GUDREN-983922 format. One record per residue (C-alpha): residue number from 1; x, y, z; residue in one letter. Coordinates in nm, 3 decimals, decimal comma, always signed. Layout:
BEGIN
num:east:north:up:residu
NUM:X:Y:Z:A .
...
This chain:
BEGIN
num:east:north:up:residu
1:+13,525:+12,624:+14,164:M .
2:+13,428:+12,464:+14,495:P .
3:+13,409:+12,684:+14,798:S .
4:+13,716:+12,619:+15,014:Q .
5:+13,540:+12,707:+15,332:E .
6:+13,706:+12,584:+15,648:S .
7:+13,493:+12,591:+15,958:L .
8:+13,798:+12,640:+16,175:F .
9:+13,981:+12,943:+16,044:G .
10:+14,239:+12,978:+15,767:G .
11:+14,404:+12,718:+15,549:E .
12:+14,685:+12,671:+15,801:D .
13:+14,462:+12,632:+16,106:E .
14:+14,282:+12,299:+16,065:P .
15:+14,234:+12,255:+16,437:T .
16:+14,139:+12,609:+16,536:A .
17:+13,818:+12,707:+16,713:A .
18:+13,479:+12,587:+16,586:P .
19:+13,276:+12,790:+16,340:P .
20:+13,086:+12,996:+16,594:A .
21:+13,408:+13,171:+16,686:A .
22:+13,559:+13,195:+16,339:A .
23:+13,284:+13,264:+16,091:T .
24:+13,051:+13,516:+16,250:E .
25:+12,839:+13,674:+15,974:P .
26:+12,874:+14,040:+15,884:A .
27:+12,643:+14,287:+16,054:A .
28:+12,473:+14,363:+15,723:D .
29:+12,422:+13,997:+15,630:A .
30:+12,060:+13,883:+15,579:P .
31:+11,878:+13,794:+15,899:L .
32:+11,854:+13,429:+15,793:A .
33:+12,234:+13,412:+15,779:E .
34:+12,283:+13,601:+16,106:R .
35:+12,047:+13,362:+16,284:L .
36:+12,191:+13,049:+16,128:R .
37:+12,241:+12,807:+16,421:P .
38:+12,600:+12,780:+16,544:R .
39:+12,531:+12,476:+16,763:T .
40:+12,303:+12,177:+16,725:L .
41:+12,095:+12,289:+17,023:D .
42:+12,009:+12,613:+16,842:E .
43:+11,846:+12,424:+16,555:V .
44:+11,468:+12,457:+16,552:I .
45:+11,278:+12,154:+16,423:G .
46:+11,395:+11,815:+16,290:Q .
47:+11,376:+11,655:+16,632:Q .
48:+11,310:+11,318:+16,469:H .
49:+11,677:+11,338:+16,362:L .
50:+11,829:+11,561:+16,629:L .
51:+11,651:+11,458:+16,948:G .
52:+11,824:+11,245:+17,215:P .
53:+11,926:+10,909:+17,071:G .
54:+11,828:+11,009:+16,717:K .
55:+12,068:+10,935:+16,427:P .
56:+12,219:+11,276:+16,357:L .
57:+12,243:+11,360:+16,727:R .
58:+12,432:+11,037:+16,788:V .
59:+12,664:+11,103:+16,493:A .
60:+12,725:+11,456:+16,621:F .
61:+12,801:+11,349:+16,976:E .
62:+13,023:+11,055:+16,883:T .
63:+13,211:+11,255:+16,615:H .
64:+13,156:+10,965:+16,376:R .
65:+13,018:+11,109:+16,057:L .
66:+12,894:+10,871:+15,787:P .
67:+12,803:+10,982:+15,436:S .
68:+12,440:+11,080:+15,409:F .
69:+12,184:+11,267:+15,200:I .
70:+11,945:+11,525:+15,345:L .
71:+11,613:+11,524:+15,160:W .
72:+11,362:+11,797:+15,235:G .
73:+11,195:+12,115:+15,110:P .
74:+11,375:+12,451:+15,100:P .
75:+11,451:+12,636:+15,421:G .
76:+11,445:+12,346:+15,666:V .
77:+11,815:+12,339:+15,759:G .
78:+11,993:+12,111:+15,512:K .
79:+12,297:+12,336:+15,470:T .
80:+12,304:+12,428:+15,839:T .
81:+12,307:+12,063:+15,948:L .
82:+12,582:+11,981:+15,700:A .
83:+12,798:+12,263:+15,840:R .
84:+12,734:+12,162:+16,199:L .
85:+12,805:+11,796:+16,132:M .
86:+13,133:+11,885:+15,960:A .
87:+13,225:+12,101:+16,258:G .
88:+13,151:+11,817:+16,499:A .
89:+13,398:+11,591:+16,317:S .
90:+13,667:+11,864:+16,302:N .
91:+13,663:+11,834:+15,922:A .
92:+13,751:+12,069:+15,640:H .
93:+13,426:+12,172:+15,469:F .
94:+13,399:+12,199:+15,090:I .
95:+13,081:+12,321:+14,927:V .
96:+12,979:+12,224:+14,574:L .
97:+12,666:+12,350:+14,403:S .
98:+12,531:+12,101:+14,150:A .
99:+12,389:+12,396:+13,957:V .
100:+12,728:+12,561:+13,903:L .
101:+12,985:+12,283:+13,946:S .
102:+13,109:+12,009:+13,716:G .
103:+13,344:+11,711:+13,715:V .
104:+13,647:+11,946:+13,727:K .
105:+13,522:+12,094:+14,054:D .
106:+13,476:+11,744:+14,192:I .
107:+13,836:+11,662:+14,098:R .
108:+13,953:+11,980:+14,271:D .
109:+13,764:+11,878:+14,585:A .
110:+13,927:+11,534:+14,569:V .
111:+14,274:+11,691:+14,551:E .
112:+14,193:+11,915:+14,849:Q .
113:+14,074:+11,612:+15,045:A .
114:+14,396:+11,423:+14,965:K .
115:+14,604:+11,718:+15,084:A .
116:+14,402:+11,742:+15,406:R .
117:+14,438:+11,369:+15,468:R .
118:+14,817:+11,401:+15,448:Q .
119:+14,793:+11,670:+15,720:R .
120:+14,576:+11,445:+15,935:G .
121:+14,248:+11,623:+15,880:Q .
122:+13,929:+11,481:+15,740:G .
123:+13,711:+11,643:+15,475:T .
124:+13,338:+11,681:+15,426:V .
125:+13,219:+11,748:+15,072:V .
126:+12,874:+11,903:+15,075:F .
127:+12,683:+11,895:+14,746:V .
128:+12,384:+12,125:+14,736:D .
129:+12,101:+12,022:+14,500:E .
130:+12,277:+11,693:+14,430:V .
131:+11,983:+11,581:+14,215:H .
132:+12,101:+11,824:+13,947:R .
133:+12,425:+11,633:+13,893:F .
134:+12,404:+11,386:+13,605:N .
135:+12,499:+11,020:+13,634:K .
136:+12,863:+11,071:+13,535:A .
137:+12,905:+11,352:+13,786:Q .
138:+12,748:+11,147:+14,064:Q .
139:+12,963:+10,847:+13,971:D .
140:+13,274:+11,062:+14,017:A .
141:+13,215:+11,058:+14,394:F .
142:+13,183:+10,681:+14,429:L .
143:+13,546:+10,561:+14,461:P .
144:+13,631:+10,837:+14,707:H .
145:+13,325:+10,779:+14,924:V .
146:+13,403:+10,407:+14,911:E .
147:+13,768:+10,460:+15,013:S .
148:+13,675:+10,704:+15,289:G .
149:+13,878:+10,988:+15,140:L .
150:+13,599:+11,224:+15,238:F .
151:+13,254:+11,218:+15,388:T .
152:+12,985:+11,292:+15,134:F .
153:+12,678:+11,496:+15,235:I .
154:+12,420:+11,570:+14,970:G .
155:+12,118:+11,798:+14,993:A .
156:+11,817:+11,764:+14,768:T .
157:+11,458:+11,878:+14,745:T .
158:+11,374:+11,585:+14,515:E .
159:+11,312:+11,220:+14,595:N .
160:+11,659:+11,059:+14,600:P .
161:+11,509:+10,729:+14,484:S .
162:+11,446:+10,886:+14,145:F .
163:+11,720:+11,149:+14,123:E .
164:+12,029:+10,994:+14,285:V .
165:+12,221:+10,696:+14,144:N .
166:+12,152:+10,371:+14,325:S .
167:+12,527:+10,317:+14,367:A .
168:+12,561:+10,647:+14,553:L .
169:+12,243:+10,580:+14,751:L .
170:+12,388:+10,248:+14,869:S .
171:+12,682:+10,437:+15,020:R .
172:+12,486:+10,716:+15,186:A .
173:+12,201:+10,707:+15,436:T .
174:+11,900:+10,920:+15,344:V .
175:+11,757:+11,142:+15,618:H .
176:+11,423:+11,310:+15,549:V .
177:+11,383:+11,667:+15,679:L .
178:+11,036:+11,800:+15,748:K .
179:+10,885:+12,148:+15,698:P .
180:+10,882:+12,344:+16,023:L .
181:+10,563:+12,318:+16,223:E .
182:+10,363:+12,630:+16,321:P .
183:+10,490:+12,609:+16,680:A .
184:+10,849:+12,592:+16,555:E .
185:+10,794:+12,887:+16,320:L .
186:+10,647:+13,082:+16,613:T .
187:+10,964:+13,011:+16,809:Q .
188:+11,168:+13,134:+16,513:L .
189:+10,962:+13,455:+16,494:I .
190:+11,042:+13,528:+16,857:E .
191:+11,410:+13,465:+16,796:R .
192:+11,402:+13,706:+16,501:A .
193:+11,213:+13,973:+16,699:R .
194:+11,472:+13,950:+16,974:S .
195:+11,759:+13,984:+16,728:A .
196:+11,597:+14,286:+16,561:L .
197:+11,459:+14,441:+16,882:N .
198:+11,123:+14,446:+16,702:A .
199:+10,769:+14,490:+16,838:P .
200:+10,533:+14,197:+16,874:S .
201:+10,290:+14,076:+16,605:L .
202:+9,916:+14,053:+16,638:T .
203:+9,783:+13,698:+16,648:D .
204:+9,630:+13,740:+16,301:A .
205:+9,954:+13,875:+16,153:A .
206:+10,159:+13,599:+16,313:R .
207:+9,924:+13,327:+16,185:D .
208:+9,926:+13,470:+15,836:R .
209:+10,303:+13,503:+15,837:L .
210:+10,333:+13,140:+15,942:I .
211:+10,098:+13,041:+15,660:G .
212:+10,308:+13,243:+15,417:Y .
213:+10,629:+13,074:+15,533:A .
214:+10,479:+12,730:+15,460:D .
215:+10,736:+12,553:+15,678:G .
216:+11,032:+12,741:+15,525:D .
217:+11,252:+12,908:+15,791:A .
218:+11,443:+13,120:+15,542:R .
219:+11,126:+13,256:+15,387:R .
220:+10,991:+13,338:+15,731:L .
221:+11,304:+13,523:+15,842:L .
222:+11,326:+13,720:+15,518:N .
223:+10,963:+13,824:+15,564:A .
224:+11,017:+13,928:+15,927:V .
225:+11,322:+14,132:+15,829:E .
226:+11,125:+14,308:+15,553:T .
227:+10,835:+14,372:+15,787:L .
228:+11,051:+14,518:+16,064:V .
229:+11,242:+14,734:+15,818:H .
230:+10,914:+14,879:+15,689:L .
231:+10,790:+14,945:+16,044:A .
232:+11,100:+15,151:+16,117:G .
233:+11,288:+15,195:+16,446:P .
234:+11,113:+15,288:+16,767:G .
235:+10,773:+15,140:+16,682:R .
236:+10,593:+15,016:+16,994:A .
237:+10,258:+14,907:+16,847:E .
238:+10,224:+14,541:+16,741:P .
239:+10,277:+14,468:+16,373:L .
240:+9,941:+14,383:+16,214:D .
241:+9,805:+14,222:+15,896:E .
242:+9,782:+14,552:+15,710:A .
243:+10,151:+14,616:+15,761:M .
244:+10,229:+14,257:+15,666:L .
245:+10,044:+14,298:+15,337:E .
246:+10,221:+14,627:+15,276:Q .
247:+10,559:+14,470:+15,344:A .
248:+10,518:+14,159:+15,135:L .
249:+10,278:+14,280:+14,868:G .
250:+10,243:+14,032:+14,582:E .
251:+10,454:+13,777:+14,768:M .
252:+10,196:+13,731:+15,043:L .
253:+9,981:+13,430:+14,979:R .
254:+9,624:+13,524:+14,899:R .
255:+9,498:+13,190:+15,017:Y .
256:+9,518:+13,036:+15,359:D .
257:+9,772:+12,756:+15,318:K .
258:+9,623:+12,453:+15,484:G .
259:+9,303:+12,641:+15,567:G .
260:+8,955:+12,679:+15,424:E .
261:+9,043:+12,900:+15,127:Q .
262:+9,315:+12,664:+15,013:F .
263:+9,094:+12,357:+15,019:Y .
264:+8,804:+12,547:+14,863:D .
265:+9,027:+12,644:+14,571:A .
266:+9,156:+12,293:+14,503:I .
267:+8,800:+12,163:+14,535:S .
268:+8,684:+12,417:+14,276:A .
269:+8,963:+12,314:+14,039:L .
270:+8,881:+11,944:+14,078:H .
271:+8,508:+11,996:+14,029:K .
272:+8,564:+12,217:+13,724:S .
273:+8,765:+11,937:+13,562:V .
274:+8,504:+11,680:+13,660:R .
275:+8,234:+11,909:+13,522:G .
276:+8,414:+11,939:+13,184:S .
277:+8,464:+12,317:+13,206:D .
278:+8,822:+12,388:+13,087:P .
279:+8,786:+12,765:+13,127:D .
280:+8,683:+12,741:+13,491:A .
281:+8,955:+12,483:+13,551:A .
282:+9,217:+12,719:+13,407:L .
283:+9,083:+13,002:+13,622:Y .
284:+9,118:+12,804:+13,946:W .
285:+9,458:+12,674:+13,842:L .
286:+9,575:+13,032:+13,785:A .
287:+9,424:+13,145:+14,115:R .
288:+9,610:+12,878:+14,308:M .
289:+9,944:+12,935:+14,137:L .
290:+9,907:+13,311:+14,167:D .
291:+9,831:+13,266:+14,535:G .
292:+10,157:+13,081:+14,587:G .
293:+10,054:+12,717:+14,601:V .
294:+10,336:+12,474:+14,531:D .
295:+10,289:+12,365:+14,167:P .
296:+10,406:+12,017:+14,267:R .
297:+10,101:+11,989:+14,489:Y .
298:+9,881:+12,090:+14,195:V .
299:+10,055:+11,829:+13,978:A .
300:+9,979:+11,557:+14,232:R .
301:+9,613:+11,659:+14,244:R .
302:+9,590:+11,665:+13,864:V .
303:+9,721:+11,306:+13,856:I .
304:+9,456:+11,216:+14,110:R .
305:+9,187:+11,377:+13,891:M .
306:+9,303:+11,172:+13,594:A .
307:+9,271:+10,851:+13,795:S .
308:+8,950:+10,931:+13,977:E .
309:+8,740:+11,114:+13,718:D .
310:+8,870:+11,015:+13,376:I .
311:+9,006:+10,670:+13,439:G .
312:+8,973:+10,415:+13,161:L .
313:+8,742:+10,638:+12,958:A .
314:+9,068:+10,797:+12,838:D .
315:+9,391:+10,645:+12,979:P .
316:+9,584:+10,909:+12,787:R .
317:+9,469:+11,159:+13,050:G .
318:+9,676:+10,991:+13,319:Q .
319:+9,979:+10,982:+13,089:E .
320:+9,946:+11,355:+13,024:L .
321:+9,908:+11,428:+13,394:A .
322:+10,225:+11,233:+13,473:L .
323:+10,410:+11,401:+13,187:Q .
324:+10,299:+11,744:+13,310:A .
325:+10,439:+11,670:+13,656:A .
326:+10,768:+11,555:+13,503:A .
327:+10,787:+11,859:+13,274:I .
328:+10,732:+12,092:+13,568:Y .
329:+11,013:+11,921:+13,760:E .
330:+11,241:+11,971:+13,459:R .
331:+11,151:+12,334:+13,381:L .
332:+11,022:+12,479:+13,708:G .
333:+10,819:+12,802:+13,719:S .
334:+10,691:+12,974:+13,520:P .
335:+10,763:+12,764:+13,208:E .
336:+10,657:+12,433:+13,363:G .
337:+10,319:+12,573:+13,465:E .
338:+10,208:+12,562:+13,100:L .
339:+10,233:+12,182:+13,107:A .
340:+10,001:+12,176:+13,409:L .
341:+9,757:+12,401:+13,223:A .
342:+9,762:+12,169:+12,922:Q .
343:+9,690:+11,867:+13,139:A .
344:+9,404:+12,045:+13,317:V .
345:+9,243:+12,146:+12,986:V .
346:+9,278:+11,795:+12,842:Y .
347:+9,128:+11,632:+13,150:L .
348:+8,838:+11,878:+13,153:A .
349:+8,748:+11,795:+12,792:I .
350:+8,818:+11,419:+12,814:A .
351:+8,534:+11,166:+12,857:P .
352:+8,470:+11,097:+13,223:K .
353:+8,450:+10,776:+13,421:S .
354:+8,476:+10,701:+13,790:N .
355:+8,397:+10,333:+13,735:A .
356:+8,736:+10,205:+13,851:V .
357:+8,733:+10,449:+14,144:Y .
358:+8,394:+10,312:+14,255:K .
359:+8,501:+9,953:+14,194:A .
360:+8,818:+9,997:+14,400:W .
361:+8,627:+10,149:+14,692:N .
362:+8,369:+9,871:+14,672:A .
363:+8,621:+9,587:+14,666:V .
364:+8,822:+9,738:+14,953:R .
365:+8,506:+9,758:+15,163:A .
366:+8,417:+9,401:+15,069:F .
367:+8,761:+9,263:+15,159:V .
368:+8,763:+9,445:+15,493:Q .
369:+8,423:+9,302:+15,584:A .
370:+8,484:+8,951:+15,448:D .
371:+8,697:+8,678:+15,605:G .
372:+9,044:+8,577:+15,486:T .
373:+8,962:+8,313:+15,228:R .
374:+9,234:+8,075:+15,103:P .
375:+9,363:+8,095:+14,748:V .
376:+9,213:+7,810:+14,539:P .
377:+9,462:+7,529:+14,478:L .
378:+9,451:+7,561:+14,101:H .
379:+9,561:+7,928:+14,126:L .
380:+9,852:+7,867:+14,361:R .
381:+10,213:+7,878:+14,251:N .
382:+10,395:+7,544:+14,257:A .
383:+10,773:+7,600:+14,247:P .
384:+10,858:+7,275:+14,436:T .
385:+10,777:+6,905:+14,395:K .
386:+10,607:+6,904:+14,737:L .
387:+10,371:+7,182:+14,634:M .
388:+10,289:+7,004:+14,310:K .
389:+10,222:+6,688:+14,507:G .
390:+9,979:+6,880:+14,725:L .
391:+9,784:+6,987:+14,419:G .
392:+9,912:+7,340:+14,385:Y .
393:+9,844:+7,462:+14,030:G .
394:+9,664:+7,141:+13,929:R .
395:+9,393:+7,182:+13,664:D .
396:+9,486:+7,545:+13,603:Y .
397:+9,383:+7,649:+13,251:R .
398:+9,646:+7,860:+13,076:Y .
399:+9,442:+8,133:+12,906:A .
400:+9,685:+8,174:+12,616:H .
401:+9,614:+7,815:+12,508:D .
402:+9,237:+7,871:+12,501:E .
403:+9,024:+8,002:+12,215:A .
404:+9,066:+8,381:+12,182:D .
405:+9,303:+8,373:+12,481:G .
406:+9,009:+8,338:+12,721:F .
407:+8,939:+8,039:+12,949:A .
408:+8,560:+8,055:+12,951:A .
409:+8,407:+7,928:+13,274:G .
410:+8,730:+7,939:+13,476:E .
411:+8,684:+8,053:+13,837:H .
412:+8,940:+8,295:+13,988:Y .
413:+8,774:+8,394:+14,317:L .
414:+8,812:+8,193:+14,641:P .
415:+8,612:+7,874:+14,672:E .
416:+8,265:+7,934:+14,808:G .
417:+8,261:+8,300:+14,704:L .
418:+7,999:+8,358:+14,435:P .
419:+8,081:+8,573:+14,131:P .
420:+8,119:+8,939:+14,218:Q .
421:+8,070:+9,250:+14,003:V .
422:+8,276:+9,544:+14,127:F .
423:+8,369:+9,710:+13,799:Y .
424:+8,086:+9,843:+13,585:E .
425:+8,229:+10,042:+13,292:P .
426:+8,056:+10,349:+13,159:T .
427:+7,952:+10,397:+12,797:E .
428:+8,195:+10,685:+12,742:R .
429:+8,523:+10,699:+12,556:G .
430:+8,749:+10,395:+12,547:L .
431:+8,561:+10,247:+12,840:E .
432:+8,262:+10,188:+12,615:Q .
433:+8,467:+9,942:+12,408:R .
434:+8,614:+9,790:+12,725:L .
435:+8,262:+9,742:+12,854:G .
436:+8,156:+9,563:+12,537:E .
437:+8,452:+9,327:+12,566:R .
438:+8,384:+9,264:+12,934:L .
439:+8,016:+9,189:+12,859:A .
440:+8,128:+8,928:+12,604:E .
441:+8,360:+8,764:+12,858:F .
442:+8,082:+8,750:+13,114:R .
443:+7,839:+8,603:+12,856:R .
444:+8,086:+8,330:+12,763:R .
445:+8,151:+8,249:+13,128:N .
446:+7,780:+8,210:+13,183:Q .
447:+7,742:+7,981:+12,882:E .
448:+8,036:+7,764:+12,996:A .
449:+7,878:+7,720:+13,338:K .
450:+7,529:+7,655:+13,200:N .
451:+7,573:+7,475:+12,867:P .
452:+7,261:+7,424:+12,658:R .
């Protein structure tokens, strides 16, 4: 069932005081809940949305709340902003979790919204992890968002372009939330210390705690609460790295997120794959995942390896890398990590080629250094009579009508630019056969230009 959580008191008090006065958390609630901002000015971070003149600030101040989707990583304030925005519009707030809710819960929310409308109060329906709703469940919102029965706010950690129906996207603005910056996390640490009456942290402990949080405010506050609890009351000495490791144990990242150790580890993984050593590649993959790296980051790097180091020697490698990323998104940890391991092993054993990588870098450098040459007339599109009259597309040879589907001797580069060779295939894997075919094309071009 949806949570029937009013920000303004009980069911019969739709215009009572705002949430700060009515929903104070219990004294034994987690620190992250006790420090949840009660006003927009208490929110740390997201100034690109909340600063003066920015979209959510304007919506908050004008009390005009459109439907929108908040896209960002965990612990950056999606739920908090939804609550605050609902409070600003004096609306009844209904929470749905896409993990636990179904179409019946959506219908219940619709009925609540209709009842509230009859009493003159608006409704905000907040859907957490909206990407987990299927198409039919997402479609259930459309007529009610369209009619204005309620304001829809979705929260997602996944790209809405891929996970949210285009019809729903067209009715809701997407706002991207960013991980908290180190300076913002430092500010949050000080707020937590004040709330807990806790001692200071050494610079090293603070920096490592910020690295552990990885932009996630909730993770940071949970860690601070654990650390202060371990230190006990009355401690005056600063909290140091040793105590931090004792408090967090296995949870503490064993690599420096964003620092030298992190980049050394991903470099070792990449070079192990390039060097065709699947055992070493698995070792570095396990080290990174065990150290707390986001598997999605690993998946992106594995796709990059497939493009850069395997390429056309084995195009199946890129398919497997993409499939591994998709499988991880579907299964999560730890089950999805096996798909990443399979991709890493395959890429390590696959034939290697960086020929396209080198060709792409070479042609980019060439284009940047060269002038802007016009497209030859015979290659231009000619959708109008005027363009045809100007010679656009004239004398173009349609390759499918030529012998073997190849127009030998045809010139596709700008006029005055001599033939260029950017792509030089290797003699490994599929690329060996591609190279043989390319050599034949080049031979036939040469014969057509210099007939005997």
